[in-house]
N, C-alpha and C positions, 0 to 999 in steps of 0.2 A: 250385603247380599248373601243368603241361604244358601249354603252347599250340602250336597248329602256324599257320605264317602261310603265305600263298599263295607260292609262289617260292623257298621254303625246304622243303628234304627232311623227312621227317616222323623225329621222334627214335627211336632205337631203344628198345625196351624197358630199362629199367633204366639208360639211360645216362645218368652224371651229368654230362658235358661237355653232353650236348646241352640239358638240361635248364637247364643254366646260361646256356648260350647264349640259348635264349628267353627268360629271365628278365631277361638284360640287355638283348635286345631290345625288351623289353614295358617295361622304363624307360625304354629311349632314344626312343620312340615318346610317350610320357607327357610326358618334358621337351620333346620336337618340338612336341607341342599346347600347351603352354604357351609357349612361345617363341615361336610362333606368334601367340596371345592378346595376348602381350606386342609383339609388333611392329604388331599390329592396332591395340591402346592408342594406341602412339607415333606411327602414321600417321596418325591421327584425330587426335589431338592439334597434330601439324605441320599439320592442313588446316584448322584453327579460326583464323577470321579476322572482321571486322567485319561479313561479309556471311552468314556464316551460324551466327554464335553472337553470345555477350553481350559478346564482347572490344572495347576501344575502339578506334577507327580508328588509335590510334598504334603499336599494336601490329602493324599489317601489312605492315610493312617490317622488321620484326626478321629476322635470319638466318635462313633456313631456313624461313621462312612464306610457304605462297603467298597472292598480294593476293587479294581477292573479283575473283570472276567481273565485276561490273560495273567496276572497276578496268583488269582486264586488256583489258575491250574498247574501253576510254577509250584505255587505252593505244596501242593497235592504229589507233583513230583518229586520237589525235595523231600519229602518224606520218606519215598521210596527210594532214592538215589543212593550209591554205596557211598562211601567216604572217602575222599580223594581226590583225585581227579576226574574229571568227568570226561565222557568220548567227545571230541570236537574241541575243547576247550585248549588253550595254546599252552604248552607245557615248557620247560625249562629244567635242563640237566648239571651237574655238577661235572664240567669237565676237566682233566689233567691239561696243566699248562705251565708256560715259563715261569718260574716263580720270581715275584718281586726282591724277594728277601729269602734268605736260606738262614737257618741255625744247625749246627753239628753238634751229636749228640753222642759221646763216647761211653763204656761200658766203667762202672764205678763198682767199688767193694772190694771183693776178695772170691778168688776162685777155691773150689772145694780142694786143691792141694795146699792151700793156705796162701799162696801169693796174691801182693795185691794187683788190682786191674789197671792201676793207672800209666803202668809201662807195659801192658801187652801191645803186641805187635798188631797196628792197624791194617785191618785186610776189606778195606773199604767198604761204600756205603752197602746196608744190606736189606733196607727197608725205607720206604719213604712215604710220608702222610702231608697232605696239603691242606691246607686250613683258608677260607677265605675271611678276611675281617679288614678291620678299618682301624688307621691310627686315632688315637682318641684327639678328639679336636679342641684346639686352645687357642684362644686368640693369641697371637704375637704383638709385641709392643714395639715396631720399626722405626729407626730414627735416622733420617735425613740429612746430613752434614753437608753442607754447603760451602766449599772450600774457596777460599781468597788466594788469588795467583798474582804473584808480582813479576811483570814482564821485565825483560831487559831495561828497557826506555825509561822506565821508573811508573809506566799505567799499572795502578791493580785492576783484575777482572775477578769476580763474583762468579761461580758455578751456576749454570740454569737449574732450576726447580722441575726436576724430572714429572713428566707427564702425569696427571691422576693426582697431585699433592697439591692440595689447596693452598693458598697463602695464610694460614693460620697457624698458631703453634701446636696444636693438640686437634686432630682431627680422624674421623673413621675412614678406615682403608677401604680400598673398591672391592674387595670380595666380603666382608662384611656388609658392606650395602649391597652387593648383590642375593646375598642369602635373604636380607631382609623384603626385597622386590620379589624373590621366587617363594618366600612362604608366604607373602599377603596374597600378590596375583595369581599364582596357579596353583598354591595348595590352600586358596581360601582362610588363612589364619588371622584373625582377628589381630589388629595391632595391638593391644594390649598382651595378648597371650605372643604374638611375634615378640615382643621385648624379653618378657621372662625367659620363653626358648632360648633367646640369644646369650642372655647372660648365665641361665644354668647350665646350656652345652657347651658352649663358648669361653665364658669368664668377661666375657666385655658387658658391661654395663653401659646400656643404650637406654634412651629416652623414648615415650613412644611420640611425641616432637621429630624424633630423628628419622623413624621409623616413617613419619608423613611426608618428610624431606625429602625420601628417597625414590618415595612416588611420584613425587611434583620431577624430580630430576629423571627417573624415566619415563614420563609422560614427555618432558621436552626432548628426550631423546628421540623418540620414538615419532615425533610430530610429523617430520618428513616422510616416514612410512605410512602414516595414517592417512595423511593426504594422498598419496599413492594410491593406497589401497580405496579410498574414496571415487579416486577417477575412475580406476578400472570398474566399479561395480557400477558407477554412471553409466559407463561405455559399453555394458554387457546387454546382450540380447533378452534376457530374463534373467530377473532377480526373486529371490524370495525376501518376503520382510515378515516380520513378526514382532512383538511387543510382550514384556512381561514383566514383574515386580522385583523388585531388590530391596534387603534392609541395608539402608546406607548412611551413614551419620548417626544424629544422638539414637540413643535406644528407643526403640518402638517407631521409628521413622522409617517409612516405606518410599524408594525412589521408583519411576516408572524407566523401561531399559527398551527402546525400540533399536531392532537390528535390522539390517541388508546383508542377505548373504548369496552367494553363486557358488559354483561346485569348488572353486580354489580360494575365494576370500569372504572375510567374516568382517563386520565392522559393528559397533554397538555405541551409543551413545543416552549417556546418564541424563534423564530431563524428569518431565512430568505426564500425563495423560492429558496432553493438550494439542490443540493444531499449531501452537507456535514453536513446541519440540519439534513434531515432527519439520517442520519451517526449518528451525535450528540443524537440524540433523544433516540437512544439507546434500541428502541423495534424492528426494523425490521431486523436489521443484528441475532437476536438471535430466532427470531418467527418463529415458524416450525408447525403452524397452517393453519388457512386458511384465507385469507386476503379477507375482505368486503371493496371495494371503491368505487368512483368514475373514477377509471379507468384512472388516471392520471398517465403519464408516470413513475414517480419517483417508484412507487408501483412494477414496472415489471424490475428494474434494477437487473441485473446478478450479483451483490453484494448479496444480500437476499438469500443465498444459501439454508436456509432449510425450506424456503414456502412449505407447502403442495397444495396450489392452490388458486384460485383468484375466487372470486363473488361478480359478478354488483350491486352495492348499490341499493335497490330495490325502495327508494326515488327518485335517479337519474334516474331510470328506468321510473318513471310514470312520471318525469318531461320532458323526452326526449319525452314520448308517447303525453303528452300533446300538445308539441311543435308541434310533428307529424300533430296531430290533427286540428290546429289552422293553419298549413302549407297547410294541404290538407283537406278543410274544406268537400269534399264530399266523402272523403274514411272513411269504417267503420273499418277498421282493427284497428287504434290507439284508440278508444272506445272500443273496445273488449279485448286488449290486457291490458289496464287499469282494465277493470270490471274482466277479468280473475285474473290478479295480484293481486289484493286489496280482490279479494275471497279467494287467497292464504294464503295471510296474514292474514283474519281473520280467516280461518281455521286453521293456526298453531297458533295462540292468544288460539281460544277454543281447542286447542289439550294440547296447554301447561298448560291451566287452569285447565285440567282434568288431568294432570301427564302424559301424552302420550308422548313418546318419537319423535315420527313423525305422521305425519296429517294421517288419516285413507283413505285407497284407495279409498273407496267410496266417500271421499270427494275431495281427489287430483286428481285422473285421469280426471274427466270432466274438470274440470277446468285447470289443466295441457294442456289437448287437445287443449281446448278453445285457451288457449295462445299461441300452437307454432301453429296452423293455424293460427291466426294473423299475426305472426311474417312472418310465408312462405307468406302469401300475401303481406306483407309489404316488403320483399325481391324483390316479383316478381315485386312491381309495382314503388319501388325507386331503380335506377341503381345505381352501386358504381361508384364513381370517382378512376380512377387507380393512387393513389399516393402511397408514402411510407406509412408502415405498421404503424409507431407511430405519420401518419398527421390524423389532425382530420378533413380535408378539407372534410366532406361528406355532402349529402343531409340529411336533418333534418330526422330523423326515422330510419339513415343509418348508 
């Protein structure tokens, strides 16, 4: 087919070279459109961060990644703020208190009269200085000797082994074991670095295998508590669910971590991003309340027969609206939806702090109306892509 374009001379009838030129231009224009779509996709991928998507905050500082707007604003404020404690930040003060240890110091040397000060009359403490410090940490080797006693009747009795002392000639005590668990679990120190830290600070030579054995022992001790927390979450009327990745195992290995949360309890499970892991987690099969989630498809599986309903996570909605605001910079409805949603969240916090079961209508109704109008306008301006229901191939904000 011969095609004519603006700015090009019309092809002469029967001119084969003109027809070839027009065909090549048409192919180049198709290629240009495809490249434009690829560039748009790449720019959108590069603009993803923890503020407008479900990406973790740890990815915000990757090369070529633009940080969230809140971080950019915070960085700008940081350049202008004064050094030291900032307004509103929790502070701490060095307070005078009863000392744990007191050292007395007496005058030394000679007086101007030539007399030695060692025999001077003590008039009492004139000035005092307190200093907070810690004793130099050092592992102590404690030996537990079990004595054998002989009763008057002739029977021998061996003293009982103290609680917490294993039946082995040489073991590591409970305080060092607790330190290992604290460093790995609470401070996220890798096992090998934890081993080196304990050796350098306390002088106790322990192995990486010892660190892992402490984790297993701690897990066994907490098993009953974990079951109780799981039962309390299952019995809750509303629970939040989320998932993330975690480096665990050999170098470069990532595991999937689903979690369930209420205002009082949290439970995490180390597994994989599969339906089987969600099932092994054990919460969703028996949960009968409202699921608050990021709308991941596994939360809507028909195997969860007792779920009362679903609610979209407010944090994810705010990130979705932030994405829409960046994609449609001239649109008003994304900022309006964010403003109304944040207002509802603040109103709920105020209601909860005053022991109210729900947000008062005077506060909730205007914000709800503002949010619904923003959503209505957004739906009218962003067309829906006809894809299967479980597909996420939709325009931002849709």
